[in-house]
N, C-alpha and C positions, 0 to 999 in steps of 0.2 A: 466601520471597516466593511468594504463591499464583499459580497458573496461571489467567489470565483467559480465554484462548481457546486451543483446541487443535484441530488437524486431524490425522486419521490416514488415510493412503493416499487422500487426496482426489483425485478425478478428475472432469473434465468433458470429454466427447468430443462432437463434432458429426458429423452425417452418419451413416455406418456405422462410425464410430470412426477414420476416416482423419485427422480434425483433432483433435489432442489439446491443447486449450487449457490444461487443467490436468491434469498427468499424475503422479499418485501423490505428492502433497505431504504430508509429515508435519512439522509444526512446532508450537511453543508460543510464546505471547505472555504474559509475566508481567505482573501488575498493576503499574503504575508504570514499566514498561520498554517504552517505545514502540518499534515496529519499523518500519523503512523497507523496503519491497519495491521493488527497483529492477530495471531492465532496459530493453531497447529496446522501442519500440512493437511490439505483436504478440507479446510474450513470454508473455502470459497473465495479467498483473498485475491488470487490471480484472476479468477473469472470476473470478479468485480472490476479489477483494473482494466481488463480487456474490454469490458462493456463500455467503460468510460472513454477508452481510447478508440472506440469504434471497430475493434477487432472481433467482437462478438455482438450478436443481435439479441436484445432483451426479449424475453417472453412477454413481459408487461412492465409498465412503469415508465417514468420519464427521466431524462438527463438534461440538465441545463448547464451550459458553459458560458460565462459572462452574460447571463440572462437569456441566452438563445437556446431553444429546445433543439437538441442535436441527435436524438436516438433514431430518428427516421431519415436523416440526411443521406443522400446518395454518396457513393464513393467519391464522385467528382466534387460535390459540395463539401464533403468532409475534409478534403485536402486543405481548404481554406482554414479550417479549425486546427489542423495539425501544425500549422506554423506556430501557434501559441500553445500547443499541447504536445509534448514529445514524451517518449518512453525509453527508459533504460532497462534492458532485460538482464536476467541473471547470467545467461550464457552469452557473453559478448562476441565470442568467436563466430557464431552463426549470423551475426548482424552484418558482417562485411562480406562482400562478394570476393571470393578467393582470387578472381582474375583482376581485381582492382587494387591499387595501393590504398593506404588509409586516406591519403590526400584526395585521391580521385573519388573515393566513396563519399567523403564529406562534401566535396565539390558538387556531386550529384544531388545531394540534399539541398544545397543552395540554389542550384539551377531550377529546382521545382518552384521557387518563389521569387528569385531575384534575377534580373537580366543585367549582368555586369560584364566587364572585360575580363580576359584571362588573368591579367595582372591583379585586378581587384578580387577575383575569386581566390587567388593564391594568397593574397594579403590577409583575407579573412580566415582562411584555413590555417595559415602559419600562426596567426594571432591566437586562435582558439586552442591550437595544440600547445602553444607556449603557456597559455593560461591554465591548462590542466596539468602542467608539469612535465610535458614531454619535450617539445621543441620542434621547430619546423622540419628538421631532418627526418622525423618520424613520418612525415607526409609521403616519403618516398618508399616506405617499407610496407610489407604485406602483413596482414593479421597473423598469419602463420609464423612469422618471424618475431612476434612480440611475446613477452611473458604474460601471464594472466593479469597481473596488475597493470601492465602497460596497455594491454588490449582493452581493459575496462576503462582506463583513462581516455583512450581513443573513442570508446563507446559514449562516454559522457561528453566528449568534445563534439561528437556527431549530433548529440541531442541539444547541446547548448549553442551551436553555431547560428541558429535562427533567433536566438535570444527569446525563447518561449516564456510565457507567463507561468506555465505549469509543467512539471516533469513528473511522470509516474515512474517510480523506481521499484521494480519487481525483484526483490531479493538481490540488490546490486552488489553485495559483498559475500554472499554465502558460498560462492564457488572459489573464493580466494583464500590464500594462506592467512592465518591469524595475524601475522606480522604486517600484512598488506592492508587488512581490513580498516584499521584505524586511519591509515593514510587516505584511503578512498572516502571514508566518512568525513574526514576533515576537509577534503577537497569539495565534497558536496556542500558542506557548511560554508566554505569560502565563496563558492559560486552563488550560493543563496544570498549572501550579503552583498556581493558585488553586482549581481544582475537582478536582484529582487525576485528570485524564483520562489514559487510555492510548490512544495513537494507533496505527493502522496507516496509515502514510503510503505511498501508492502513487505512484511518481514515476519519470520517466526523467531528471530533472535531478538529478544527484548533488550539486550544490552546496546543495540544500535539506536534505539528510539530517541533517547535524550540528546544525541549528537546533533540532529537536524530538525527535530519536530517539537512543536509546542502543544500539540493535542494528540490524543490517542483514542482509537476505536478498537474494541476487542470483538472478534468475530468467532462464532461457533456454529457449525452446521448450517451455514448460509445466512445467519442472522447476526445483527449487532446486539450484543448482550450488555455492553457497557461502553460509555464514552466519558472521557475526562479532558478538561481544557488545560491541563497541566501535566507535564511528564516528569516532574520531580516527585520522588517518594511514591511511585506508582504501586509498589508492593504493599505499602502501608495504607494507601488510599483506596485500593480496590475493594469492592463490596460483593460483586457477584461470585457465587461459589466456584464457577469455572475460572474467573479471573484470578481468584486467590490461589487456586491450584496451579495455574499457569505461572504466576509469579514465584511461587514456592519452588518451582523447578530450576531456578537460577540463583544460586546453586542449591541443591538439596543436601543439606548437611545432616539432618536428623535421619537415622536409619528407619524410624517409624514413618516419617513423611516420604522417604524414598520408596518404601514398600507400598505405601498408599498410592503414589504416583505410578509405580510400575503396574499395579493392579488396575488402576484407572485407565492407563493408556492401552493395556492389553485388551480392553473392551472395544477398542476402535473408535474412530471419529466419523461423523457424517450422518449418523442416524437421525432421521427426522420423524416427527409424529404429527398426524393429522389433527390431533387434539392435544392441547396442553403444551408444556415447555419441552423443547428439544433436549434439554439437559436432564430430564427427569430420571432416566435409567442409570445415570452416573452420579447423581447428587445425593449426598447423605442426608440433606435436609428436605427432600422431596415430600410434599404433602398431597392430600387428595385434590386440593385446589390446583396444584402444579400439574396434576395428571388430567385435569378437566378444562383448564382455562389458560390460554396463551398469555404470558406476561408481556406487557407493553413497555417500551423504553420510555421511562419517565424521569424528569429532572427532580432529584431529591435534595440537592443543594445547588447553588449557582454554578453552572458550568459542569455539573456532574450528573450523568444520566445512567440509570441501571434498569434492566428488565428482569425483575425477580420478585415473586410473590413473598418469598421468605423475608425479604427486607421489609416489605410492607407490613407483614404480620408482626415482626419484631417491634416495629414502631407503634403499632396499635397497642401492644402489650406494655411498652416502656413509656410511651408518650413523648419520646424524644428521638432525634435523629443523631446518627453517629457522626 
């Protein structure tokens, strides 16, 4: 299976380096194997997505798309990449120019890459609007006249009209009513099958993951702390202390666990340490090694990587892997 997207030691620091939004991330996304990037708000997920899409400039590191290094491409050269890499944002209303109808907005996207007749443009727009469950009549409407769910479907149509190989979905359903969320997730899944799209799904809602993704990466304070090549039974499979607490939060039935999570979250997220593990101040299993040595993301079983000294120490003592 070919590698569609790859990052190597990708970093994005703000200020004088004191805010490490993305801190040394190396990962691969294979064509046809959609990846969910999950974590709390403030963990750096959206910044990572913007770096890949060329909307942010990395402080260091490399980004490869279909084997081509893209992090230093000019805006003009990046346009060629955008045909195969589109983005669906959380707030779809801001995507559309209020002076344009939905159809006109989608047509403008096509005009950036295709030289067609007016009839051919309309045919493509009508087709994609129908495919996302709206219908060609929605091409004559403005975003302000659509419901949240309808507007997000139009947003997805705008991303899909170029038949991209990859779509970055940044919290695509978090602003929608619960009753609409499953419809949009099912739509993404259908489009995935029909067009062969690979998604990077950025979300803090873990219940979204298994709908469209086959792999998952868990992010904390700018770093990937765990990766799994399967989205089934994630709660039972997770090993990193942060991952375990994250999965316990959906739902938290035990009053003891709920109290623990409330205390843990009240400490805030995003603290980074120049030495040792970023999770050290919030981890009940923290050791002196955790405070002195940064854990590396290592494969502990086929397709499962974790960055945690505690796991290594437990295996030294037991002589076996979980």
